[in-house]
C-alpha positions in Angstrom: 0.0 0.0 0.0 1.2 3.4 -0.8 1.6 6.1 1.9 -1.4 8.3 2.5 -0.9 12.0 1.9 -2.7 15.0 3.7 -5.6 16.5 1.7 -5.0 20.1 0.8 -7.6 22.8 1.8 -9.6 24.2 -0.9 -8.7 27.8 -1.8 -11.4 30.5 -1.2 -13.5 31.6 -4.1 -11.9 34.3 -6.2 -14.8 36.8 -5.7 -14.7 36.6 -1.8 -12.6 39.0 0.2 -10.3 37.4 2.7 -11.3 37.9 6.4 -9.9 41.1 7.8 -9.6 42.1 11.4 -9.4 45.9 12.0 -8.8 47.8 15.2 -9.9 51.4 15.1 -9.9 54.0 17.8 -11.3 56.8 15.7 -15.1 57.4 15.7 -15.0 58.7 12.1 -13.6 55.4 10.9 -16.3 53.5 12.6 -19.0 55.7 11.1 -17.9 54.6 7.7 -18.7 51.0 8.5 -22.4 51.9 9.1 -22.9 51.5 5.3 -21.6 47.9 5.4 -23.9 45.3 3.9 -22.6 42.7 6.4 -25.0 42.1 9.4 -22.2 41.0 11.7 -20.2 44.1 10.9 -23.3 46.3 11.5 -24.1 44.6 14.8 -20.5 45.0 16.0 -20.3 48.6 14.9 -23.6 49.5 16.6 -22.4 47.8 19.8 -19.2 49.9 19.7 -21.1 53.1 19.0 -23.4 52.3 22.0 -20.4 51.9 24.3 -18.9 55.2 22.9 -22.2 57.1 23.4 -22.6 55.8 26.9 -19.4 57.5 28.1 -20.8 61.0 28.0 -22.6 63.9 26.4 -19.5 65.0 24.5 -19.4 61.7 22.6 -23.0 62.1 21.7 -22.3 65.5 20.2 -19.3 64.0 18.3 -21.6 61.3 16.7 -23.9 64.1 15.6 -21.1 66.1 14.1 -19.8 63.1 12.2 -23.2 62.6 10.6 -23.7 59.2 12.2 -27.3 59.7 13.3 -29.0 59.5 10.0 -27.4 56.2 8.9 -28.2 54.8 12.3 -31.9 55.6 11.8 -31.9 53.3 8.8 -30.8 50.4 10.9 -33.9 50.6 13.0 -35.7 48.9 10.2 -32.9 46.4 9.3 -34.0 42.8 8.6 -31.6 41.4 11.2 -33.0 41.4 14.8 -29.6 41.9 16.4 -28.9 45.0 14.3 -32.3 46.5 15.1 -31.7 45.8 18.8 -28.3 47.4 18.9 -29.4 50.4 16.9 -32.4 50.9 19.2 -30.0 50.7 22.2 -28.0 53.5 20.7 -31.0 55.8 20.3 -32.1 55.0 23.8 -28.9 56.7 24.9 -28.6 59.4 22.2 -32.0 60.9 22.8 -30.9 62.5 26.0 -29.2 65.1 23.8 -31.6 67.9 22.7 -29.9 68.5 19.3 -30.2 64.8 18.4 -33.9 64.9 19.5 -34.5 67.8 17.2 -32.8 66.0 14.3 -34.8 62.8 14.9 -38.1 64.8 14.9 -37.0 66.2 11.5 -36.1 62.8 10.2 -39.5 61.5 11.3 -38.3 58.2 12.7 -40.9 57.9 15.5 -42.8 55.1 13.7 -39.6 53.1 13.4 -38.9 53.4 17.2 -42.5 52.5 18.1 -42.3 49.4 15.9 -39.6 48.1 18.2 -42.2 47.9 21.0 -43.9 45.0 19.2 -44.4 41.8 21.3 -42.0 39.7 19.2 -39.1 42.0 19.9 -36.6 41.2 22.6 -37.0 42.7 26.1 -33.8 44.7 25.7 -35.2 46.2 22.5 -38.4 47.1 24.5 -36.3 48.7 27.2 -34.3 51.0 24.9 -37.2 51.8 22.5 -39.3 52.9 25.5 -36.4 54.9 26.9 -36.0 56.6 23.5 -39.7 57.5 23.5 -39.6 58.7 27.1 -36.8 61.1 26.2 -38.5 62.2 23.1 -41.8 62.8 24.9 -40.3 65.5 27.1 -40.9 68.2 24.4 -44.3 69.0 22.9 -43.5 68.1 19.3 -42.2 64.8 20.4 -45.5 64.1 22.2 -47.4 65.0 19.1 -45.4 62.6 16.9 -45.6 59.7 19.4 -49.4 60.2 19.7 -50.0 60.5 16.0 -47.9 57.4 15.3 -50.0 55.4 17.7 -47.3 55.0 20.4 -49.7 55.2 23.4 -51.3 51.7 23.0 -48.0 49.7 22.9 -46.7 51.7 25.8 -49.8 50.8 27.9 -49.3 47.1 27.0 -45.7 47.3 28.2 -46.8 48.4 31.6 -47.3 44.7 32.3 -43.8 43.7 31.1 -41.8 41.5 33.5 -38.9 43.9 33.1 -38.9 46.8 35.6 -36.9 49.0 33.3 -39.5 48.6 30.5 -42.2 49.5 33.0 -40.3 52.5 34.3 -39.7 53.9 30.8 -43.2 53.2 29.6 -45.0 54.9 32.5 -42.6 57.8 32.3 -43.4 58.3 28.7 -47.2 57.9 29.4 -46.8 60.5 32.2 -45.3 63.0 29.7 -48.0 62.2 27.1 -51.0 62.7 29.4 -50.1 66.3 30.0 -51.9 66.8 26.7 -55.7 66.6 26.8 -56.0 64.6 23.5 -53.7 61.9 24.9 -55.8 61.7 28.1 -58.9 61.1 26.1 -57.2 58.2 24.3 -55.8 56.9 27.5 -59.4 56.6 28.8 -60.5 54.6 25.8 -57.6 52.2 26.2 -58.6 51.4 29.8 -55.1 52.3 31.1 -56.1 52.8 34.8 -55.9 49.1 35.9 -52.3 48.5 34.7 -51.3 51.9 36.1 -52.8 51.0 39.5 -50.9 47.7 39.4 -47.7 49.6 39.3 -48.4 51.0 42.8 -47.6 47.5 44.0 -44.1 47.6 42.4 -41.1 47.1 44.6 -39.4 50.0 42.8 -40.2 53.4 44.3 -39.5 55.3 41.0 -42.1 53.2 39.2 -44.6 53.9 42.0 -43.8 57.6 41.9 -44.3 57.9 38.2 -47.6 56.0 38.4 -48.9 58.3 41.2 -47.8 61.4 39.1 -49.7 60.0 36.1 -52.8 59.4 38.3 -52.5 62.9 39.7 -52.7 64.4 36.2 -55.6 62.3 34.9 -57.7 62.5 38.0 -58.3 66.2 37.4 -61.0 64.9 35.0 -64.3 63.5 36.3 -64.2 60.4 34.1 -60.9 59.2 35.4 -62.0 59.8 39.0 -64.9 57.5 38.4 -62.6 54.9 36.9 -60.4 55.0 40.0 -63.4 54.6 42.2 -64.6 51.6 40.3 -61.1 50.1 40.4 -60.8 50.4 44.2 -57.9 52.8 43.8 -58.5 54.3 47.2 -57.4 51.1 48.9 -54.0 51.4 47.1 -53.7 55.0 48.1 -54.6 54.5 51.8 -52.1 51.5 51.9 -49.4 53.8 50.7 -50.3 56.5 53.2 -50.3 54.0 56.1 -46.9 52.6 55.2 -44.2 54.6 56.9 -41.5 53.1 54.6 -43.3 54.7 51.7 -43.2 58.3 53.1 -41.5 59.5 50.0 -44.7 58.7 48.1 -47.1 60.3 50.6 -47.2 63.7 49.0 -48.1 62.3 45.5 -50.6 59.9 47.0 -52.3 62.8 48.9 -52.5 64.8 45.6 -54.3 61.9 43.9 -56.6 61.6 46.9 -57.3 65.3 46.7 -58.5 65.0 43.2 -60.6 62.0 44.0 -62.3 63.9 46.8 -63.8 66.3 44.3 -66.0 63.4 43.2 -69.2 63.3 45.3 -69.6 59.6 45.2 -66.0 59.0 46.1 -66.3 61.5 49.0 -69.3 59.6 50.3 -67.5 56.3 49.9 -64.4 57.4 51.9 -66.6 58.9 54.6 -68.6 55.7 55.0 -65.5 53.5 55.1 -63.7 55.7 57.6 -61.0 56.6 55.1 -61.7 60.3 55.5 -61.2 60.2 59.2 -57.9 58.4 58.7 -56.8 60.9 56.1 -57.5 63.9 58.4 -55.8 62.3 61.3 -52.8 61.4 59.1 -52.5 65.1 58.0 -52.9 66.5 61.5 -50.3 64.2 63.1 -47.7 64.2 60.3 -44.5 66.0 60.9 -43.9 66.5 57.1 -44.9 70.0 56.1 -45.4 69.0 52.5 -47.8 66.3 53.5 -49.8 68.7 55.7 -49.8 71.2 52.9 -51.1 68.7 50.4 -53.7 67.5 52.8 -55.0 71.0 53.2 -55.1 71.5 49.5 -57.1 68.3 49.2 -59.7 69.8 51.6 -59.7 73.0 49.5 -60.4 71.2 46.3 -63.1 69.0 47.7 -64.8 71.8 49.7 -65.9 73.5 46.5 -68.9 71.2 46.6 -71.5 71.9 49.3 -72.2 68.2 50.0 -68.5 67.7 50.5 -68.3 70.6 52.9 -71.1 69.0 54.9 -69.2 65.7 55.1 -66.0 67.5 56.1 -67.8 69.3 58.9 -69.2 66.0 60.2 -65.6 64.7 60.4 -64.5 67.9 62.2 -62.1 69.0 59.5 -62.1 72.5 61.1 -60.1 71.2 64.1 -57.5 69.8 61.8 -57.2 73.0 59.8 -56.8 75.2 62.9 -53.9 72.9 64.0 -52.3 73.3 60.6 -52.6 77.1 61.0 -50.1 76.9 63.8 -47.5 75.1 61.7 -44.1 76.6 61.4 -44.1 76.1 57.6 -45.5 79.0 55.6 -46.7 76.7 52.8 -48.8 74.8 55.3 -50.2 78.0 56.8 -51.2 79.2 53.3 -52.9 75.9 52.4 -54.8 75.8 55.7 -56.0 79.3 55.3 -57.2 78.6 51.8 -59.0 75.5 53.1 -60.7 77.6 55.8 -61.8 80.0 53.1 -63.4 77.2 51.2 -65.0 75.7 54.3 -66.4 79.1 55.3 -69.2 78.6 52.8 -70.7 76.2 55.3 -72.6 78.0 58.0 -71.7 75.5 60.7 -68.0 75.7 59.9 -68.2 79.5 60.0 -69.6 79.2 63.5 -66.8 76.8 64.5 -64.1 79.2 63.4 -65.7 82.0 65.5 -64.0 80.5 68.6 -61.0 78.9 67.0 -59.3 80.0 63.9 -60.0 83.7 63.7 -57.4 84.7 66.3 -54.8 82.6 64.5 -55.7 84.2 61.2 -55.3 87.7 62.7 -51.8 86.7 63.8 -51.0 85.6 60.3 -51.8 89.1 59.0 -48.6 90.2 60.8 -46.4 87.7 58.9 -43.5 88.9 56.8 -44.6 86.5 54.0 -47.0 88.3 51.7 -48.6 85.1 50.5 -49.4 84.1 54.1 -51.0 87.5 54.6 -53.0 87.2 51.5 -54.4 83.7 52.3 -55.2 84.8 55.9 -56.9 88.0 54.7 -59.0 86.0 52.2 -60.1 83.6 54.9 -61.1 86.4 57.2 -63.0 88.1 54.4 -65.0 85.0 53.8 -65.6 84.3 57.5 -66.8 87.8 58.3 -69.1 88.2 55.3 -72.7 88.3 56.5 -71.6 87.1 60.0 -71.6 89.6 62.8 -70.3 87.1 65.3 -67.2 86.5 63.3 -66.7 90.2 62.7 -66.8 90.7 66.5 -64.4 87.9 67.0 -61.9 89.5 64.6 -62.2 92.8 66.5 -61.7 91.1 69.9 -58.6 89.5 68.5 -57.1 93.0 67.9 -57.9 92.6 64.3 -58.8 96.2 63.5 -55.3 97.6 63.8 -53.8 94.6 62.0 -56.2 94.9 59.1 -55.6 98.7 58.8 -51.9 98.0 58.7 -52.5 95.4 56.1 -54.0 98.1 53.8 -50.4 99.3 53.1 -49.3 95.9 51.7 -47.7 95.8 48.3 -49.8 92.8 47.3 -53.2 93.8 45.7 -55.1 90.8 46.9 -54.0 91.3 50.5 -55.3 94.9 50.4 -58.6 94.0 48.7 -59.3 91.2 51.3 -58.4 93.4 54.2 -60.7 96.2 53.0 -63.5 93.6 52.7 -63.0 92.5 56.3 -63.1 96.1 57.5 -66.3 96.7 55.4 -67.9 93.6 57.0 -66.9 94.9 60.5 -68.3 98.4 59.8 -71.8 97.0 59.3 -72.0 97.1 63.1 -72.0 100.5 64.6 -69.8 99.8 67.7 -67.2 98.3 65.4 -67.5 101.1 62.9 -66.9 103.6 65.6 -63.9 101.6 66.8 -62.5 101.5 63.2 -62.9 105.3 62.9 -60.5 105.8 65.8 -57.7 104.2 63.9 -57.3 106.9 61.2 -59.1 104.6 58.7 -59.8 107.2 56.1 -56.2 108.1 55.7 -55.3 104.4 55.4 -57.8 103.9 52.6 -56.2 106.7 50.5 -53.6 104.4 49.0 -56.1 101.7 48.0 -58.4 104.3 46.4 -55.4 105.4 44.3 -54.5 101.8 43.4 -54.4 100.8 39.7 -55.9 97.4 40.5 -59.7 97.3 39.8 -60.5 94.8 42.6 -58.6 97.0 45.2 -60.5 100.1 43.9 -63.8 98.2 44.2 -63.2 97.0 47.7 -61.8 100.3 48.9 -64.9 102.2 47.7 -67.2 99.7 49.4 -65.2 100.1 52.6 -65.7 103.9 52.3 -69.4 103.4 51.8 -69.6 101.2 54.9 -67.6 103.4 57.2 -68.6 107.0 56.1 -72.0 106.7 57.7 -71.7 109.6 60.0 -70.6 113.2 59.8 -67.4 112.6 61.8 -66.2 109.9 59.3 -67.1 112.0 56.3 -65.2 115.0 57.8 -62.2 112.8 58.3 -62.4 111.6 54.7 -62.8 115.1 53.4 -59.9 116.5 55.5 -57.6 113.6 54.4 -58.2 114.3 50.7 -60.1 111.1 50.1 -62.9 112.7 48.1 -60.8 113.5 45.1 -59.7 109.9 44.3 -63.2 108.7 45.0 -64.6 111.1 42.5 -62.0 110.1 39.9 -63.2 106.4 40.3 -66.6 107.5 39.0 -64.8 107.8 35.6 -63.6 104.2 35.7 -64.3 102.0 32.7 -64.9 99.1 35.0 -68.6 98.8 35.8 -68.1 97.3 39.3 -65.7 100.1 40.3 -68.0 102.7 38.9 -71.0 101.3 40.7 -69.3 101.0 44.0 -67.8 104.5 43.7 -71.3 105.8 43.0 -72.6 104.1 46.1 -69.8 105.6 48.2 -70.5 109.1 46.8 -74.2 108.6 47.7 -73.2 107.8 51.3 -70.7 110.6 51.5 -73.3 113.1 50.3 -75.1 112.7 53.6 -74.1 116.1 54.9 -73.9 119.5 53.3 -70.1 120.2 53.5 -69.1 116.9 52.0 -71.8 117.1 49.3 -70.6 120.6 48.4 -67.0 119.4 48.2 -68.1 116.5 46.0 -69.9 118.9 43.7 -66.8 121.2 43.6 -64.7 118.2 42.5 -67.1 117.5 39.6 -69.0 114.5 41.0 -72.3 115.9 39.9 -71.2 116.5 36.3 -69.7 113.0 36.1 -72.8 111.3 37.5 -75.0 113.3 35.1 -72.8 112.1 32.2 -73.1 108.5 33.4 -76.9 108.8 33.6 -77.0 110.1 30.0 -75.0 107.1 28.8 -77.0 104.0 27.8 -74.2 101.6 28.5 -72.9 103.1 31.8 -76.1 104.2 33.5 -77.0 102.2 36.6 -79.1 102.4 39.7 -76.1 103.3 41.9 -75.2 106.4 39.8 -78.8 107.4 39.6 -79.2 107.3 43.4 -75.9 109.1 43.9 -76.9 111.8 41.4 -80.2 112.4 43.1 -78.6 112.5 46.5 -76.1 115.2 45.4 -78.9 117.1 43.8 -80.8 117.1 47.1 -78.0 119.3 48.4 -78.3 121.6 45.4 -82.0 122.1 45.1 -81.6 125.0 42.7 -79.9 122.8 40.2 -82.2 119.9 40.9 -85.3 122.0 40.2 -83.7 123.4 37.0 -82.7 120.0 35.7 -85.6 117.8 36.9 -88.4 120.3 37.4 -89.4 118.6 40.6 -88.8 119.0 44.4 -90.3 116.5 46.7 -91.7 117.2 50.1 -88.4 116.2 51.7 -86.5 118.8 49.6 -86.7 121.7 52.0 -86.1 125.0 50.3 -83.6 127.1 52.3 -82.4 130.7 52.0 -80.3 131.2 48.8 -82.5 128.9 46.7 -83.1 130.3 43.2 -85.2 129.2 40.2 -83.3 129.8 37.0 -85.9 128.0 35.0 -85.5 124.8 33.0 -82.0 124.2 31.7 -81.0 121.8 28.9 -79.1 118.6 29.3 -75.4 119.3 29.6 -75.9 122.9 30.4 -74.3 124.2 33.6 -76.2 126.3 36.1 -74.4 129.6 36.9 -73.8 130.4 40.6 -76.2 132.9 42.1 -73.5 135.5 42.4 -72.7 135.4 38.7 -76.4 135.7 37.9 -76.8 138.7 40.2 -73.9 140.5 38.5 -75.5 140.0 35.0 -77.2 142.9 33.3 -81.0 142.5 33.2 -82.4 141.0 30.0 -85.6 139.5 28.6 -84.3 136.0 28.5 -84.5 134.8 32.1 -86.0 135.9 35.3 -84.3 134.2 38.3 -86.5 133.9 41.3 -84.7 134.1 44.6 -85.8 132.8 48.0 -84.0 134.5 50.9 -85.4 135.2 54.4 -82.1 136.5 55.6 -81.8 140.3 55.9 -78.6 142.3 55.9 -80.5 145.5 57.0 -80.4 146.5 60.6 -84.1 147.1 60.7 -84.7 143.5 59.7 -82.0 141.9 61.9 -84.4 140.1 64.2 -84.3 136.3 64.2 -86.7 133.5 65.0 -87.1 129.7 64.6 -90.0 128.4 62.6 -89.7 125.0 64.2 -90.0 122.9 61.1 -87.4 124.6 58.9 -83.7 123.8 58.6 -82.1 123.9 62.1 -79.2 125.9 60.7 -81.2 128.5 59.0 -81.5 132.0 60.4 -85.1 133.2 60.1 -86.6 136.7 60.6 -89.6 137.5 62.8 -91.0 140.6 64.4 -90.5 141.2 68.1 -94.1 140.4 68.8 -95.1 136.9 70.0 -95.4 134.1 67.4 -98.7 132.7 68.8 -100.8 135.7 68.0 -103.4 134.8 65.3 -103.7 137.1 62.3 -107.3 138.0 61.7 -108.6 138.3 58.1 -109.4 142.0 58.7 -106.0 142.7 59.9 -104.6 140.9 56.9 -106.8 142.9 54.5 -105.8 146.2 56.3 -102.2 145.3 56.0 -102.6 144.5 52.3 -104.3 147.8 51.7 -101.6 149.7 53.4 -99.0 148.0 51.3 -101.1 148.8 48.2 -101.2 152.5 49.1 -97.5 152.7 49.8 -96.3 150.5 47.0 -94.8 153.3 44.9 -93.0 154.8 47.9 -91.6 151.4 48.9 -90.4 150.7 45.4 -88.7 154.0 45.3 -86.9 153.3 48.6 -86.0 149.9 47.4 -84.5 151.2 44.2 -82.4 153.7 46.1 -81.2 150.9 48.4 -80.3 148.7 45.5 -78.3 151.5 43.8 -76.5 152.2 47.0 -75.7 148.5 47.5 -74.7 148.0 43.8 -71.0 148.4 44.4 -71.1 145.7 47.1 -73.0 143.3 44.9 -70.6 143.7 42.0 -67.7 142.9 44.3 -65.9 146.3 44.0 -63.4 146.7 46.8 -64.7 143.5 48.5 -63.8 139.8 48.7 -66.0 136.8 47.9 -66.7 136.3 51.6 -68.3 139.7 51.9 -70.8 139.0 49.1 -74.3 138.0 50.1 -77.5 137.5 48.1 -80.1 140.4 47.8 -82.3 140.6 50.8 -86.1 140.2 50.7 -87.8 142.1 53.5 -91.3 141.3 52.2 -90.6 137.5 52.2 -89.3 137.9 55.8 -92.6 139.4 56.7 -94.5 136.6 54.9 -92.6 134.0 57.0 -93.4 135.8 60.2 -97.0 136.2 59.4 -97.6 132.5 58.3 -95.7 131.4 61.3 -98.0 133.3 63.7 -101.2 132.7 61.9 -101.0 129.3 60.2 -98.4 127.2 62.1 -100.5 126.9 65.3 -103.5 125.4 63.4 -103.6 121.6 64.0 -105.6 120.6 61.0 -103.3 120.1 58.0 -106.0 120.5 55.4 -107.0 123.9 56.9 -103.3 124.9 57.1 -102.9 124.2 53.3 -106.1 126.0 52.4 -105.2 129.1 54.4 -101.6 129.2 53.1 -102.9 128.9 49.5 -105.2 131.9 50.0 -102.4 133.8 51.7 -100.0 133.1 48.7 -102.7 134.1 46.2 -103.4 137.3 48.0 -99.7 138.3 48.0 -99.4 137.5 44.3 -102.4 139.4 42.9 -105.3 137.6 44.3 -107.8 135.2 42.5 -107.5 135.2 38.7 -110.6 133.9 36.8 -109.6 131.6 33.9 -111.2 133.9 31.4 -109.2 136.9 32.6 -105.8 135.1 32.8 -104.7 136.6 29.5 -105.4 140.1 30.8 -103.3 139.6 34.0 -100.2 141.8 33.2 -97.6 140.0 35.3 -95.0 140.2 32.6 -94.9 144.0 32.7 -94.6 143.8 36.5 -91.7 141.5 36.4 -89.9 143.6 33.8 -90.4 146.7 36.0 -88.9 144.8 39.0 -85.8 143.7 36.9 -85.3 147.3 35.8 -85.6 148.7 39.3 -83.2 146.0 40.7 -80.9 146.3 37.7 -80.7 142.5 37.8 -82.3 139.4 36.4 -82.5 138.0 40.0 -85.8 139.0 41.6 -86.6 138.1 45.2 -89.8 136.2 45.4 -91.3 138.5 48.0 -91.1 141.5 45.7 -93.4 140.0 43.1 -96.9 141.3 43.6 -98.3 139.9 40.4 -97.4 136.3 39.9 -98.8 133.4 38.0 -98.4 129.6 38.4 -94.6 129.4 38.7 -94.3 132.3 41.1 -97.1 131.3 43.3 -96.1 127.6 43.5 -92.5 128.6 44.5 -93.8 130.9 47.2 -96.2 128.3 48.5 -93.4 125.7 48.7 -91.0 128.1 50.3 -93.5 129.2 53.0 -94.8 125.6 53.5 -91.3 124.4 54.1 -90.8 127.1 56.8 -93.8 126.0 58.8 -93.5 122.3 58.2 -96.2 121.6 55.7 -95.1 118.8 53.4 -95.6 119.6 49.7 -93.8 119.1 46.4 -93.1 121.6 43.7 -93.6 120.5 40.1 -92.7 122.4 37.0 -94.9 122.1 33.9 -94.8 123.6 30.5 -95.4 127.2 29.4 -94.8 128.8 32.8 -97.0 126.3 34.7 -96.0 125.0 38.1 -98.0 123.5 40.9 -97.8 122.0 44.4 -98.8 118.5 45.4 -99.8 117.6 48.9 -100.6 114.3 50.6 -103.6 113.9 52.9 -105.5 111.2 54.6 -109.1 110.5 53.6 -110.7 111.8 56.7 -114.4 111.0 55.9 -113.6 107.3 55.2 -111.6 107.1 58.4 -114.5 108.4 60.5 -116.9 106.0 58.8 -114.9 102.8 59.0 -112.5 103.5 61.9 -109.6 102.3 59.7 -106.9 104.3 58.0 -107.2 104.4 54.2 -104.3 105.0 51.9 -103.4 108.7 51.7 -104.3 110.6 48.5 -102.5 113.3 46.6 -104.0 116.7 45.8 -103.0 119.7 43.8 -103.4 123.0 45.5 -105.2 125.7 43.5 -103.4 129.0 43.8 -104.9 130.8 40.9 -108.5 130.3 40.0 -110.0 129.2 43.3 -107.2 129.7 45.9 -107.3 127.1 48.6 -109.2 124.5 46.6 -107.6 121.0 46.8 -108.0 119.0 43.6 -107.4 115.2 43.5 -104.3 114.3 41.4 -105.2 113.0 37.9 -108.8 114.3 38.2 -110.1 116.3 35.3 -110.0 119.5 37.3 -106.4 118.9 38.3 -105.4 118.2 34.7 -107.1 121.4 33.5 -105.2 123.3 36.2 -101.8 121.8 35.2 -102.1 121.6 31.4 -104.8 124.0 30.0 
């Protein structure tokens, strides 16, 4: 046998490259291999790139600069599973770089990454694909792309993965996605709550934390709260709260619980099962301020519902909140104060805080933390609204001074709430008087000048509540508070405008303040508001009328009406009707005008500057500040009709002599009236000796009469007699009163004619004289201006005949007093006779 020889190896095919082992330490060289068609090469290259990227952010930036990201994205769809896995691992690491994330969004590779979440892929692929999506979902556009490419469903499926890293990445991505409302709606459809709740049982705290954060977001919506209730989620939450080892999860668990408490059915459930009592006890006894704060926030959220407030009260939540007020942590104090504000909507809770809570809140007003002061002030505002007992409790706790000091806060809400509490206190007179002793009006100046609309609104309401007496109004006037108050009438905010109008109405309660308000332009602004269709309101209307009541001359010229409560005083003048927007000139300016045919101004003045008429008397029913003239004889002497006639005849006979004397007196007094060589203080309106006599006569003859009807009839006859007597209707055209008035204006060298000097008067003259004399002796009557020189007086009388027959009081009736045709006759308002008197 021949010797065997070794078989020689077959040579490789001529078209195959011999195996080559290369060691490269340059990333650029490795990047070139990403285009290799060999699967083993690509797998090894990807593994090398993964290790390189894992070393730090600089290496990730280097890969981006070398252009390696785009070829790597193509490997996500490679046929080889190992290549896909290794490429996915790279992107799990690279997507922590913001520039790479931006590039990936532009390359639109999200669908390729989401495809790696398929069940047939390896767990490692799931881990890094979900990590990539978690990183991409941090930014809004990344969320949009993941959602639009259907990434939410596979992420929810991976929540049940056996791998904790896959669970962690998936729930983190879901947490980022549910920040968007559209994603939350889809999450509900995919029934994601049960698998998320299962994560609460995880042994990894980070997974539990992310699950709680996700639940905290979604339970802001009612549908998710119902899903949690049906899934017994409360048991999971309570278990976490009762486990001390999980104290790092307590805050988030409380936040989820807070949202759940907004659901009525959930609230009832936790109350019935004793969970609510455990929750409150847990919050009260905890030493963690964040837990206490979140527990108080939970109460605040749930207490928005009245039924929840009732359940909280039954569990004595107020006691827990008072305890939290005494915490050393400002955040806890703020949250507890806010919860008290919410609970104050319940009347029983309000009553509880009367004894406990209000003193602590007053102390919080002195805090250096403005947020604490704001929350405390809000709680006090809610507690004292419509509750006198709590307002008293705040005052007893030395709250007045603290609240007034709080008005100087730099925080608008603090100031607004403090002003509200002071307004609530001022509803009670003893507290209002106490507030006034603390220079309150000066303290309210800054809020009145604030640019914040809420502060302006609350400050004006506080002014309205406090300025209820002359002393407070004087303080406001002296401190310069009226000017900013009047400016607020111009506000474009309707609430501020309304409240400012209300405050002006209150401040117009006395003559000096009303005069100052008018000087500052309040009357003009209110008139402008009332003429506006959009800005007119009941508040401005009331304020306008209140100011007009202190300027009856203007009121009569603008409205043509004075009520029985509008008492004409000395210095009143009737200029006649003025057009809307027209200003009424002061009496002094009118007195200084040259006489003309346009206007006759009627003046009422019982004050006399002459020595011979310097006697004074009190008419009893007139203004207590008015000086009134009367003769030295007794006021109780009745004036007989014969005496009256005799006096009238004497006046008739001496009329020309009297007019001559008066003319001389007016000429002599002319320099004084024109202000030559004198100051404004020395000017006084023309005297009216005849009107002074009228006042004395009616005071002696008519005032003592006890029957009001008889008083009215006698006064009507008296007025008619002084104004030319009875004028039959058919002779009215022949009554030459115009010539008489013209002569008086010529004699006086003025358009202003004292009412007592008119001896021939018609409707407007007689009605004014009747009203002026009636006001002097306390007869209630109104003055109404009609058309074409008509004016009349309306009086209110009881129906005496019916009273005597039935023994019961019937409603009073209104009458018009006839001063012209049948002086002394009383005509029922709206009767044919009365209408003829007024209009024909």
